[in-house]
N, C-alpha and C positions, 0 to 999 in steps of 0.2 A: 714693550718699552721702546724698541727701535721705531715702531710706527708712530708712537706718541711724540718722540723726539723729532722725527721727520715732519710730522704734521705741525708741531709747534714751530719748527724752523720755517716752514712755509707760511704759517700765520704771522710770524715775526717779520719776515721779508715783505709780506703783503701789507702789514701795518706801516712799515717804513716807506714802502712805495706809495701807499695811499696818502701818507702824511706829506710826502714830497709832491705828489700830484695835486693835492688840495691846497697846500700852503707852500709854494716853491720859494718864496722870498723869506720865510721865517726860520729856515733851518740853515745852519752855518756851512754844512758840507754834505754832499750827497752820500759819499761813502760812510761818513760817521753816522748818518741817520739810518742807513740800511743795516750797518753792523750793530748799532744800538738796538734796533728792533729785533734782529736775529738773536743776539745774546740775551736780551731781556726776556724774550719768549721762551728760550731754552731754560733760563733760570726759573721763570714762573712755572714751567712744566715740571721741572725737577722738584721744586718746593711743594707744589700741589700734589704731586704723586706721593711724596712722603707723608703728607698730611691726610689725604682722603683715601689713599690706597690705589692699587693697580687696576681696579676694575671700573674706573670712572673716567673713560677717555674723553667724553664730552665736557665734563667739568674741568678736566685738566687742560683741554684746549681753550676753554673760555677763560680760565685763570691765566693761561699763557698770553692770551690776547690782552687781558686787563693789565698785566704787568708790563707788556710791551708798550701799550698806549701810555701808561703812567710814566715810564722812563723816557719815552719820546717827548712827552710834554715838558720834561726838564730841559730839552734842547731848544725849545722855542724862544726866539728873540724878536725884538721889535725891529722891523726892517728899516725904519727911519733913523734909528740910533746908530751912530758910528762909534766903533770902539777904537780906542787909541792905546798904544803901548806906553805912552808917556802920560802920567796923571797930570791933571790940571791943578794949578795953584789956586787956592781959595781966596 
C-alpha cells in the first residue's frame, strides 16, 4: 500500500508537471495544478485499490494517472479570456 501510494504521488506530480510544461498559459496557478495532480492521483489510487484489490499495482497506477489527468483537465482555461470579479451588465 505504501509503495502504491508513493508511486501514485509521483505519477500525480508528474502529470501536473507535464501539464504545466506542455500548456503553461492554460492553468491558473502552478501550485494549484501540482497539488491537484497529487491529490487526484492519490484519490484514484485509493478508489482503484478498493475496487480491483491489492495485487494489481500496475492497474492502480494507471487508474491514478487517469484520475489525475481527468481532474487536471477541469482546471484548463482559455488564456485569451480575462476573468473579472465584477459581472458585466447585459
